[in-house]
PDB file of N, CA, C and O in Angstrom:
ATOM      1  N   UNK A   1       7.877 -41.200  11.393  1.00  0.00           N
ATOM      2  CA  UNK A   1       7.788 -40.679  10.044  1.00  0.00           C
ATOM      3  C   UNK A   1       8.905 -39.669   9.858  1.00  0.00           C
ATOM      4  O   UNK A   1       8.918 -38.651  10.549  1.00  0.00           O
ATOM      5  N   UNK A   2       9.821 -39.904   8.971  1.00  0.00           N
ATOM      6  CA  UNK A   2      10.920 -38.986   8.712  1.00  0.00           C
ATOM      7  C   UNK A   2      10.697 -38.205   7.428  1.00  0.00           C
ATOM      8  O   UNK A   2       9.889 -38.592   6.584  1.00  0.00           O
ATOM      9  N   UNK A   3      11.413 -37.114   7.292  1.00  0.00           N
ATOM     10  CA  UNK A   3      11.278 -36.278   6.101  1.00  0.00           C
ATOM     11  C   UNK A   3      12.471 -36.386   5.176  1.00  0.00           C
ATOM     12  O   UNK A   3      12.413 -35.898   4.047  1.00  0.00           O
ATOM     13  N   UNK A   4      13.552 -37.009   5.619  1.00  0.00           N
ATOM     14  CA  UNK A   4      14.739 -37.114   4.767  1.00  0.00           C
ATOM     15  C   UNK A   4      15.592 -35.865   4.838  1.00  0.00           C
ATOM     16  O   UNK A   4      15.257 -34.896   5.519  1.00  0.00           O
ATOM     17  N   UNK A   5      16.704 -35.909   4.118  1.00  0.00           N
ATOM     18  CA  UNK A   5      17.666 -34.810   4.034  1.00  0.00           C
ATOM     19  C   UNK A   5      18.107 -34.387   5.431  1.00  0.00           C
ATOM     20  O   UNK A   5      18.542 -35.230   6.215  1.00  0.00           O
ATOM     21  N   UNK A   6      18.005 -33.101   5.758  1.00  0.00           N
ATOM     22  CA  UNK A   6      18.543 -32.605   7.023  1.00  0.00           C
ATOM     23  C   UNK A   6      17.480 -32.232   8.032  1.00  0.00           C
ATOM     24  O   UNK A   6      17.720 -31.390   8.897  1.00  0.00           O
ATOM     25  N   UNK A   7      16.310 -32.841   7.940  1.00  0.00           N
ATOM     26  CA  UNK A   7      15.300 -32.630   8.969  1.00  0.00           C
ATOM     27  C   UNK A   7      14.398 -33.838   9.048  1.00  0.00           C
ATOM     28  O   UNK A   7      14.300 -34.618   8.101  1.00  0.00           O
ATOM     29  N   UNK A   8      13.737 -33.989  10.187  1.00  0.00           N
ATOM     30  CA  UNK A   8      12.801 -35.084  10.388  1.00  0.00           C
ATOM     31  C   UNK A   8      11.730 -34.663  11.366  1.00  0.00           C
ATOM     32  O   UNK A   8      11.989 -33.896  12.293  1.00  0.00           O
ATOM     33  N   UNK A   9      10.524 -35.165  11.160  1.00  0.00           N
ATOM     34  CA  UNK A   9       9.410 -34.883  12.056  1.00  0.00           C
ATOM     35  C   UNK A   9       9.305 -36.034  13.049  1.00  0.00           C
ATOM     36  O   UNK A   9       9.126 -37.187  12.654  1.00  0.00           O
ATOM     37  N   UNK A  10       9.414 -35.726  14.317  1.00  0.00           N
ATOM     38  CA  UNK A  10       9.343 -36.739  15.363  1.00  0.00           C
ATOM     39  C   UNK A  10       7.914 -36.925  15.834  1.00  0.00           C
ATOM     40  O   UNK A  10       7.486 -38.051  16.084  1.00  0.00           O
ATOM     41  N   UNK A  11       7.169 -35.835  15.957  1.00  0.00           N
ATOM     42  CA  UNK A  11       5.763 -35.880  16.370  1.00  0.00           C
ATOM     43  C   UNK A  11       5.076 -34.642  15.820  1.00  0.00           C
ATOM     44  O   UNK A  11       5.680 -33.854  15.093  1.00  0.00           O
ATOM     45  N   UNK A  12       3.811 -34.480  16.174  1.00  0.00           N
ATOM     46  CA  UNK A  12       3.069 -33.294  15.736  1.00  0.00           C
ATOM     47  C   UNK A  12       3.692 -32.007  16.257  1.00  0.00           C
ATOM     48  O   UNK A  12       3.504 -30.941  15.671  1.00  0.00           O
ATOM     49  N   UNK A  13       4.428 -32.104  17.350  1.00  0.00           N
ATOM     50  CA  UNK A  13       4.987 -30.910  17.998  1.00  0.00           C
ATOM     51  C   UNK A  13       6.504 -30.813  17.944  1.00  0.00           C
ATOM     52  O   UNK A  13       7.072 -29.823  18.404  1.00  0.00           O
ATOM     53  N   UNK A  14       7.168 -31.820  17.394  1.00  0.00           N
ATOM     54  CA  UNK A  14       8.618 -31.877  17.518  1.00  0.00           C
ATOM     55  C   UNK A  14       9.293 -32.164  16.185  1.00  0.00           C
ATOM     56  O   UNK A  14       8.927 -33.099  15.474  1.00  0.00           O
ATOM     57  N   UNK A  15      10.290 -31.337  15.859  1.00  0.00           N
ATOM     58  CA  UNK A  15      11.057 -31.437  14.622  1.00  0.00           C
ATOM     59  C   UNK A  15      12.534 -31.527  14.983  1.00  0.00           C
ATOM     60  O   UNK A  15      12.973 -30.918  15.958  1.00  0.00           O
ATOM     61  N   UNK A  16      13.299 -32.280  14.207  1.00  0.00           N
ATOM     62  CA  UNK A  16      14.746 -32.343  14.398  1.00  0.00           C
ATOM     63  C   UNK A  16      15.416 -31.870  13.108  1.00  0.00           C
ATOM     64  O   UNK A  16      14.995 -32.238  12.011  1.00  0.00           O
ATOM     65  N   UNK A  17      16.458 -31.056  13.246  1.00  0.00           N
ATOM     66  CA  UNK A  17      17.200 -30.566  12.088  1.00  0.00           C
ATOM     67  C   UNK A  17      18.685 -30.860  12.277  1.00  0.00           C
ATOM     68  O   UNK A  17      19.180 -30.918  13.403  1.00  0.00           O
ATOM     69  N   UNK A  18      19.390 -31.046  11.159  1.00  0.00           N
ATOM     70  CA  UNK A  18      20.824 -31.256  11.198  1.00  0.00           C
ATOM     71  C   UNK A  18      21.565 -29.948  11.040  1.00  0.00           C
ATOM     72  O   UNK A  18      21.139 -29.064  10.296  1.00  0.00           O
ATOM     73  N   UNK A  19      22.677 -29.829  11.743  1.00  0.00           N
ATOM     74  CA  UNK A  19      23.496 -28.627  11.649  1.00  0.00           C
ATOM     75  C   UNK A  19      24.962 -29.005  11.582  1.00  0.00           C
ATOM     76  O   UNK A  19      25.292 -30.178  11.409  1.00  0.00           O
ATOM     77  N   UNK A  20      25.838 -28.036  11.715  1.00  0.00           N
ATOM     78  CA  UNK A  20      27.280 -28.267  11.694  1.00  0.00           C
ATOM     79  C   UNK A  20      27.692 -28.969  12.984  1.00  0.00           C
ATOM     80  O   UNK A  20      27.844 -28.325  14.022  1.00  0.00           O
ATOM     81  N   UNK A  21      27.873 -30.284  12.921  1.00  0.00           N
ATOM     82  CA  UNK A  21      28.314 -31.051  14.074  1.00  0.00           C
ATOM     83  C   UNK A  21      27.264 -31.296  15.129  1.00  0.00           C
ATOM     84  O   UNK A  21      27.598 -31.664  16.255  1.00  0.00           O
ATOM     85  N   UNK A  22      25.981 -31.096  14.788  1.00  0.00           N
ATOM     86  CA  UNK A  22      24.937 -31.248  15.789  1.00  0.00           C
ATOM     87  C   UNK A  22      23.585 -31.554  15.153  1.00  0.00           C
ATOM     88  O   UNK A  22      23.406 -31.434  13.941  1.00  0.00           O
ATOM     89  N   UNK A  23      22.647 -31.949  15.995  1.00  0.00           N
ATOM     90  CA  UNK A  23      21.234 -32.003  15.620  1.00  0.00           C
ATOM     91  C   UNK A  23      20.484 -31.166  16.643  1.00  0.00           C
ATOM     92  O   UNK A  23      20.842 -31.145  17.820  1.00  0.00           O
ATOM     93  N   UNK A  24      19.448 -30.479  16.194  1.00  0.00           N
ATOM     94  CA  UNK A  24      18.675 -29.604  17.073  1.00  0.00           C
ATOM     95  C   UNK A  24      17.216 -30.021  17.065  1.00  0.00           C
ATOM     96  O   UNK A  24      16.669 -30.408  16.033  1.00  0.00           O
ATOM     97  N   UNK A  25      16.595 -29.937  18.234  1.00  0.00           N
ATOM     98  CA  UNK A  25      15.190 -30.287  18.398  1.00  0.00           C
ATOM     99  C   UNK A  25      14.385 -29.003  18.563  1.00  0.00           C
ATOM    100  O   UNK A  25      14.759 -28.121  19.335  1.00  0.00           O
ATOM    101  N   UNK A  26      13.265 -28.907  17.823  1.00  0.00           N
ATOM    102  CA  UNK A  26      12.459 -27.687  17.751  1.00  0.00           C
ATOM    103  C   UNK A  26      11.009 -27.962  18.111  1.00  0.00           C
ATOM    104  O   UNK A  26      10.467 -29.015  17.777  1.00  0.00           O
ATOM    105  N   UNK A  27      10.389 -27.019  18.789  1.00  0.00           N
ATOM    106  CA  UNK A  27       8.949 -27.035  19.019  1.00  0.00           C
ATOM    107  C   UNK A  27       8.304 -26.437  17.777  1.00  0.00           C
ATOM    108  O   UNK A  27       8.495 -25.254  17.493  1.00  0.00           O
ATOM    109  N   UNK A  28       7.544 -27.233  17.034  1.00  0.00           N
ATOM    110  CA  UNK A  28       6.961 -26.788  15.772  1.00  0.00           C
ATOM    111  C   UNK A  28       5.930 -25.680  15.989  1.00  0.00           C
ATOM    112  O   UNK A  28       5.891 -24.707  15.235  1.00  0.00           O
ATOM    113  N   UNK A  29       5.110 -25.827  17.004  1.00  0.00           N
ATOM    114  CA  UNK A  29       4.041 -24.857  17.244  1.00  0.00           C
ATOM    115  C   UNK A  29       4.541 -23.455  17.544  1.00  0.00           C
ATOM    116  O   UNK A  29       3.942 -22.474  17.102  1.00  0.00           O
ATOM    117  N   UNK A  30       5.627 -23.350  18.286  1.00  0.00           N
ATOM    118  CA  UNK A  30       6.158 -22.050  18.696  1.00  0.00           C
ATOM    119  C   UNK A  30       7.416 -21.640  17.943  1.00  0.00           C
ATOM    120  O   UNK A  30       7.822 -20.479  17.999  1.00  0.00           O
ATOM    121  N   UNK A  31       8.033 -22.579  17.241  1.00  0.00           N
ATOM    122  CA  UNK A  31       9.274 -22.269  16.529  1.00  0.00           C
ATOM    123  C   UNK A  31      10.463 -22.103  17.446  1.00  0.00           C
ATOM    124  O   UNK A  31      11.466 -21.499  17.065  1.00  0.00           O
ATOM    125  N   UNK A  32      10.359 -22.642  18.667  1.00  0.00           N
ATOM    126  CA  UNK A  32      11.429 -22.489  19.658  1.00  0.00           C
ATOM    127  C   UNK A  32      12.439 -23.629  19.566  1.00  0.00           C
ATOM    128  O   UNK A  32      12.065 -24.785  19.369  1.00  0.00           O
ATOM    129  N   UNK A  33      13.716 -23.296  19.708  1.00  0.00           N
ATOM    130  CA  UNK A  33      14.767 -24.290  19.831  1.00  0.00           C
ATOM    131  C   UNK A  33      14.693 -24.863  21.235  1.00  0.00           C
ATOM    132  O   UNK A  33      14.770 -24.124  22.216  1.00  0.00           O
ATOM    133  N   UNK A  34      14.543 -26.189  21.333  1.00  0.00           N
ATOM    134  CA  UNK A  34      14.419 -26.825  22.635  1.00  0.00           C
ATOM    135  C   UNK A  34      15.747 -27.354  23.152  1.00  0.00           C
ATOM    136  O   UNK A  34      16.074 -27.183  24.326  1.00  0.00           O
ATOM    137  N   UNK A  35      16.519 -28.001  22.270  1.00  0.00           N
ATOM    138  CA  UNK A  35      17.785 -28.573  22.697  1.00  0.00           C
ATOM    139  C   UNK A  35      18.650 -28.860  21.483  1.00  0.00           C
ATOM    140  O   UNK A  35      18.138 -29.185  20.411  1.00  0.00           O
ATOM    141  N   UNK A  36      19.966 -28.741  21.652  1.00  0.00           N
ATOM    142  CA  UNK A  36      20.931 -29.100  20.621  1.00  0.00           C
ATOM    143  C   UNK A  36      21.822 -30.196  21.179  1.00  0.00           C
ATOM    144  O   UNK A  36      22.334 -30.088  22.293  1.00  0.00           O
ATOM    145  N   UNK A  37      22.002 -31.253  20.394  1.00  0.00           N
ATOM    146  CA  UNK A  37      22.864 -32.373  20.783  1.00  0.00           C
ATOM    147  C   UNK A  37      24.057 -32.374  19.835  1.00  0.00           C
ATOM    148  O   UNK A  37      23.889 -32.466  18.619  1.00  0.00           O
ATOM    149  N   UNK A  38      25.258 -32.272  20.391  1.00  0.00           N
ATOM    150  CA  UNK A  38      26.468 -32.226  19.576  1.00  0.00           C
ATOM    151  C   UNK A  38      26.979 -33.640  19.309  1.00  0.00           C
ATOM    152  O   UNK A  38      26.982 -34.489  20.201  1.00  0.00           O
ATOM    153  N   UNK A  39      27.406 -33.878  18.088  1.00  0.00           N
ATOM    154  CA  UNK A  39      27.908 -35.176  17.648  1.00  0.00           C
ATOM    155  C   UNK A  39      29.425 -35.097  17.532  1.00  0.00           C
ATOM    156  O   UNK A  39      29.947 -34.145  16.951  1.00  0.00           O
ATOM    157  N   UNK A  40      30.129 -36.060  18.062  1.00  0.00           N
ATOM    158  CA  UNK A  40      31.581 -36.070  17.935  1.00  0.00           C
ATOM    159  C   UNK A  40      32.244 -35.028  18.805  1.00  0.00           C
ATOM    160  O   UNK A  40      31.660 -34.535  19.770  1.00  0.00           O
ATOM    161  N   UNK A  41      33.472 -34.699  18.450  1.00  0.00           N
ATOM    162  CA  UNK A  41      34.275 -33.739  19.205  1.00  0.00           C
ATOM    163  C   UNK A  41      33.951 -32.320  18.763  1.00  0.00           C
ATOM    164  O   UNK A  41      33.434 -32.100  17.668  1.00  0.00           O
ATOM    165  N   UNK A  42      34.260 -31.370  19.621  1.00  0.00           N
ATOM    166  CA  UNK A  42      33.926 -29.970  19.336  1.00  0.00           C
ATOM    167  C   UNK A  42      34.655 -29.424  18.111  1.00  0.00           C
ATOM    168  O   UNK A  42      34.185 -28.468  17.495  1.00  0.00           O
ATOM    169  N   UNK A  43      35.795 -30.017  17.747  1.00  0.00           N
ATOM    170  CA  UNK A  43      36.529 -29.514  16.585  1.00  0.00           C
ATOM    171  C   UNK A  43      36.053 -30.140  15.268  1.00  0.00           C
ATOM    172  O   UNK A  43      36.549 -29.788  14.197  1.00  0.00           O
ATOM    173  N   UNK A  44      35.098 -31.059  15.349  1.00  0.00           N
ATOM    174  CA  UNK A  44      34.527 -31.668  14.149  1.00  0.00           C
ATOM    175  C   UNK A  44      33.297 -30.867  13.746  1.00  0.00           C
ATOM    176  O   UNK A  44      32.289 -30.861  14.452  1.00  0.00           O
ATOM    177  N   UNK A  45      33.387 -30.198  12.617  1.00  0.00           N
ATOM    178  CA  UNK A  45      32.262 -29.343  12.206  1.00  0.00           C
ATOM    179  C   UNK A  45      31.614 -29.851  10.921  1.00  0.00           C
ATOM    180  O   UNK A  45      31.220 -29.059  10.065  1.00  0.00           O
ATOM    181  N   UNK A  46      31.504 -31.170  10.789  1.00  0.00           N
ATOM    182  CA  UNK A  46      30.841 -31.727   9.627  1.00  0.00           C
ATOM    183  C   UNK A  46      29.334 -31.644   9.830  1.00  0.00           C
ATOM    184  O   UNK A  46      28.854 -31.758  10.958  1.00  0.00           O
ATOM    185  N   UNK A  47      28.590 -31.448   8.759  1.00  0.00           N
ATOM    186  CA  UNK A  47      27.134 -31.353   8.906  1.00  0.00           C
ATOM    187  C   UNK A  47      26.495 -32.720   9.163  1.00  0.00           C
ATOM    188  O   UNK A  47      26.962 -33.740   8.656  1.00  0.00           O
ATOM    189  N   UNK A  48      25.434 -32.727   9.949  1.00  0.00           N
ATOM    190  CA  UNK A  48      24.621 -33.922  10.157  1.00  0.00           C
ATOM    191  C   UNK A  48      23.581 -33.952   9.039  1.00  0.00           C
ATOM    192  O   UNK A  48      22.818 -33.000   8.872  1.00  0.00           O
ATOM    193  N   UNK A  49      23.551 -35.048   8.272  1.00  0.00           N
ATOM    194  CA  UNK A  49      22.656 -35.138   7.112  1.00  0.00           C
ATOM    195  C   UNK A  49      21.858 -36.428   7.135  1.00  0.00           C
ATOM    196  O   UNK A  49      22.092 -37.307   7.964  1.00  0.00           O
ATOM    197  N   UNK A  50      20.925 -36.527   6.225  1.00  0.00           N
ATOM    198  CA  UNK A  50      20.117 -37.729   6.033  1.00  0.00           C
ATOM    199  C   UNK A  50      19.529 -38.219   7.349  1.00  0.00           C
ATOM    200  O   UNK A  50      19.801 -39.341   7.774  1.00  0.00           O
ATOM    201  N   UNK A  51      18.735 -37.392   7.985  1.00  0.00           N
ATOM    202  CA  UNK A  51      18.132 -37.734   9.271  1.00  0.00           C
ATOM    203  C   UNK A  51      16.955 -38.676   9.054  1.00  0.00           C
ATOM    204  O   UNK A  51      16.094 -38.428   8.210  1.00  0.00           O
ATOM    205  N   UNK A  52      16.930 -39.752   9.819  1.00  0.00           N
ATOM    206  CA  UNK A  52      15.845 -40.726   9.779  1.00  0.00           C
ATOM    207  C   UNK A  52      15.319 -40.908  11.189  1.00  0.00           C
ATOM    208  O   UNK A  52      16.079 -41.227  12.103  1.00  0.00           O
ATOM    209  N   UNK A  53      14.028 -40.707  11.370  1.00  0.00           N
ATOM    210  CA  UNK A  53      13.396 -40.852  12.680  1.00  0.00           C
ATOM    211  C   UNK A  53      12.975 -42.313  12.852  1.00  0.00           C
ATOM    212  O   UNK A  53      12.331 -42.888  11.974  1.00  0.00           O
ATOM    213  N   UNK A  54      13.343 -42.904  13.983  1.00  0.00           N
ATOM    214  CA  UNK A  54      13.014 -44.296  14.277  1.00  0.00           C
ATOM    215  C   UNK A  54      12.018 -44.386  15.425  1.00  0.00           C
ATOM    216  O   UNK A  54      12.384 -44.118  16.569  1.00  0.00           O
ATOM    217  N   UNK A  55      10.801 -44.747  15.159  1.00  0.00           N
ATOM    218  CA  UNK A  55       9.803 -45.052  16.196  1.00  0.00           C
ATOM    219  C   UNK A  55       9.696 -44.002  17.306  1.00  0.00           C
ATOM    220  O   UNK A  55       9.391 -44.357  18.445  1.00  0.00           O
ATOM    221  N   UNK A  56       9.932 -42.752  17.014  1.00  0.00           N
ATOM    222  CA  UNK A  56       9.834 -41.652  17.983  1.00  0.00           C
ATOM    223  C   UNK A  56      10.787 -41.776  19.167  1.00  0.00           C
ATOM    224  O   UNK A  56      10.667 -41.011  20.124  1.00  0.00           O
ATOM    225  N   UNK A  57      11.722 -42.709  19.130  1.00  0.00           N
ATOM    226  CA  UNK A  57      12.620 -42.884  20.267  1.00  0.00           C
ATOM    227  C   UNK A  57      14.056 -42.502  19.939  1.00  0.00           C
ATOM    228  O   UNK A  57      14.851 -42.241  20.841  1.00  0.00           O
ATOM    229  N   UNK A  58      14.393 -42.468  18.657  1.00  0.00           N
ATOM    230  CA  UNK A  58      15.770 -42.184  18.271  1.00  0.00           C
ATOM    231  C   UNK A  58      15.803 -41.675  16.837  1.00  0.00           C
ATOM    232  O   UNK A  58      14.844 -41.826  16.080  1.00  0.00           O
ATOM    233  N   UNK A  59      16.922 -41.072  16.486  1.00  0.00           N
ATOM    234  CA  UNK A  59      17.158 -40.672  15.109  1.00  0.00           C
ATOM    235  C   UNK A  59      18.517 -41.216  14.682  1.00  0.00           C
ATOM    236  O   UNK A  59      19.421 -41.379  15.502  1.00  0.00           O
ATOM    237  N   UNK A  60      18.644 -41.490  13.406  1.00  0.00           N
ATOM    238  CA  UNK A  60      19.918 -41.893  12.816  1.00  0.00           C
ATOM    239  C   UNK A  60      20.270 -40.824  11.807  1.00  0.00           C
ATOM    240  O   UNK A  60      19.405 -40.370  11.059  1.00  0.00           O
ATOM    241  N   UNK A  61      21.533 -40.412  11.772  1.00  0.00           N
ATOM    242  CA  UNK A  61      21.943 -39.419  10.785  1.00  0.00           C
ATOM    243  C   UNK A  61      23.347 -39.716  10.286  1.00  0.00           C
ATOM    244  O   UNK A  61      24.157 -40.336  10.975  1.00  0.00           O
ATOM    245  N   UNK A  62      23.608 -39.265   9.089  1.00  0.00           N
ATOM    246  CA  UNK A  62      24.917 -39.376   8.470  1.00  0.00           C
ATOM    247  C   UNK A  62      25.743 -38.210   9.003  1.00  0.00           C
ATOM    248  O   UNK A  62      25.390 -37.045   8.816  1.00  0.00           O
ATOM    249  N   UNK A  63      26.852 -38.542   9.672  1.00  0.00           N
ATOM    250  CA  UNK A  63      27.724 -37.509  10.239  1.00  0.00           C
ATOM    251  C   UNK A  63      29.129 -37.764   9.716  1.00  0.00           C
ATOM    252  O   UNK A  63      29.868 -38.579  10.269  1.00  0.00           O
ATOM    253  N   UNK A  64      29.493 -37.065   8.649  1.00  0.00           N
ATOM    254  CA  UNK A  64      30.777 -37.290   8.010  1.00  0.00           C
ATOM    255  C   UNK A  64      30.798 -38.657   7.367  1.00  0.00           C
ATOM    256  O   UNK A  64      29.963 -38.947   6.510  1.00  0.00           O
ATOM    257  N   UNK A  65      31.731 -39.501   7.760  1.00  0.00           N
ATOM    258  CA  UNK A  65      31.823 -40.851   7.203  1.00  0.00           C
ATOM    259  C   UNK A  65      31.195 -41.889   8.131  1.00  0.00           C
ATOM    260  O   UNK A  65      31.376 -43.088   7.918  1.00  0.00           O
ATOM    261  N   UNK A  66      30.466 -41.455   9.149  1.00  0.00           N
ATOM    262  CA  UNK A  66      29.866 -42.353  10.125  1.00  0.00           C
ATOM    263  C   UNK A  66      28.365 -42.134  10.218  1.00  0.00           C
ATOM    264  O   UNK A  66      27.842 -41.098   9.808  1.00  0.00           O
ATOM    265  N   UNK A  67      27.684 -43.137  10.770  1.00  0.00           N
ATOM    266  CA  UNK A  67      26.280 -42.989  11.137  1.00  0.00           C
ATOM    267  C   UNK A  67      26.218 -42.727  12.629  1.00  0.00           C
ATOM    268  O   UNK A  67      26.921 -43.379  13.401  1.00  0.00           O
ATOM    269  N   UNK A  68      25.395 -41.791  13.043  1.00  0.00           N
ATOM    270  CA  UNK A  68      25.233 -41.498  14.465  1.00  0.00           C
ATOM    271  C   UNK A  68      23.822 -41.832  14.888  1.00  0.00           C
ATOM    272  O   UNK A  68      22.867 -41.551  14.164  1.00  0.00           O
ATOM    273  N   UNK A  69      23.686 -42.434  16.062  1.00  0.00           N
ATOM    274  CA  UNK A  69      22.393 -42.743  16.650  1.00  0.00           C
ATOM    275  C   UNK A  69      22.198 -41.801  17.826  1.00  0.00           C
ATOM    276  O   UNK A  69      23.027 -41.760  18.736  1.00  0.00           O
ATOM    277  N   UNK A  70      21.107 -41.044  17.811  1.00  0.00           N
ATOM    278  CA  UNK A  70      20.822 -40.089  18.872  1.00  0.00           C
ATOM    279  C   UNK A  70      19.449 -40.415  19.430  1.00  0.00           C
ATOM    280  O   UNK A  70      18.458 -40.415  18.700  1.00  0.00           O
ATOM    281  N   UNK A  71      19.392 -40.694  20.731  1.00  0.00           N
ATOM    282  CA  UNK A  71      18.105 -40.937  21.367  1.00  0.00           C
ATOM    283  C   UNK A  71      17.443 -39.606  21.672  1.00  0.00           C
ATOM    284  O   UNK A  71      18.089 -38.665  22.133  1.00  0.00           O
ATOM    285  N   UNK A  72      16.154 -39.542  21.410  1.00  0.00           N
ATOM    286  CA  UNK A  72      15.406 -38.318  21.667  1.00  0.00           C
ATOM    287  C   UNK A  72      15.392 -38.106  23.187  1.00  0.00           C
ATOM    288  O   UNK A  72      14.945 -38.984  23.925  1.00  0.00           O
ATOM    289  N   UNK A  73      15.870 -36.968  23.654  1.00  0.00           N
ATOM    290  CA  UNK A  73      15.889 -36.711  25.084  1.00  0.00           C
ATOM    291  C   UNK A  73      14.479 -36.854  25.681  1.00  0.00           C
ATOM    292  O   UNK A  73      13.509 -36.337  25.126  1.00  0.00           O
ATOM    293  N   UNK A  74      14.378 -37.551  26.804  1.00  0.00           N
ATOM    294  CA  UNK A  74      13.072 -37.841  27.404  1.00  0.00           C
ATOM    295  C   UNK A  74      12.297 -36.583  27.746  1.00  0.00           C
ATOM    296  O   UNK A  74      11.067 -36.595  27.705  1.00  0.00           O
ATOM    297  N   UNK A  75      12.976 -35.507  28.080  1.00  0.00           N
ATOM    298  CA  UNK A  75      12.274 -34.265  28.377  1.00  0.00           C
ATOM    299  C   UNK A  75      11.519 -33.764  27.161  1.00  0.00           C
ATOM    300  O   UNK A  75      10.476 -33.127  27.312  1.00  0.00           O
ATOM    301  N   UNK A  76      12.009 -34.028  25.967  1.00  0.00           N
ATOM    302  CA  UNK A  76      11.339 -33.598  24.754  1.00  0.00           C
ATOM    303  C   UNK A  76      10.151 -34.489  24.426  1.00  0.00           C
ATOM    304  O   UNK A  76       9.179 -34.018  23.836  1.00  0.00           O
ATOM    305  N   UNK A  77      10.204 -35.761  24.792  1.00  0.00           N
ATOM    306  CA  UNK A  77       9.114 -36.677  24.491  1.00  0.00           C
ATOM    307  C   UNK A  77       7.839 -36.276  25.219  1.00  0.00           C
ATOM    308  O   UNK A  77       6.747 -36.648  24.789  1.00  0.00           O
ATOM    309  N   UNK A  78       7.953 -35.525  26.313  1.00  0.00           N
ATOM    310  CA  UNK A  78       6.781 -35.092  27.073  1.00  0.00           C
ATOM    311  C   UNK A  78       5.951 -34.068  26.314  1.00  0.00           C
ATOM    312  O   UNK A  78       4.838 -33.752  26.736  1.00  0.00           O
ATOM    313  N   UNK A  79       6.459 -33.542  25.212  1.00  0.00           N
ATOM    314  CA  UNK A  79       5.703 -32.581  24.407  1.00  0.00           C
ATOM    315  C   UNK A  79       4.559 -33.244  23.655  1.00  0.00           C
ATOM    316  O   UNK A  79       3.608 -32.565  23.266  1.00  0.00           O
ATOM    317  N   UNK A  80       4.629 -34.561  23.439  1.00  0.00           N
ATOM    318  CA  UNK A  80       3.586 -35.273  22.690  1.00  0.00           C
ATOM    319  C   UNK A  80       2.239 -35.204  23.340  1.00  0.00           C
ATOM    320  O   UNK A  80       1.273 -35.759  22.816  1.00  0.00           O
TER     321      UNK A  80
END
C-alpha cells in the first residue's frame, strides 16, 4: 500500500520518504531513521519523488528523468 508523492507506507512499522538524491526508511513507532539509500552518483542531488511501494519487497520512485527500483533492505523487513 503506497501513499504517493514523496512517501510510502511499507508496513505498520515502516515508512519510506524521498529526499535529495536518496530514499530513507523510518521506524513509524519510534520516529527513528533506520537507513538511507542513495540513488545515482553523489553529485546528483535531484529529489526522489512519486514513491510507490511494491508488495513490501521494493519501491519504485521517480528520480530526475529516470525511474529507480530500490529493494527494501532485508534487515528492515524484520521489523514486521
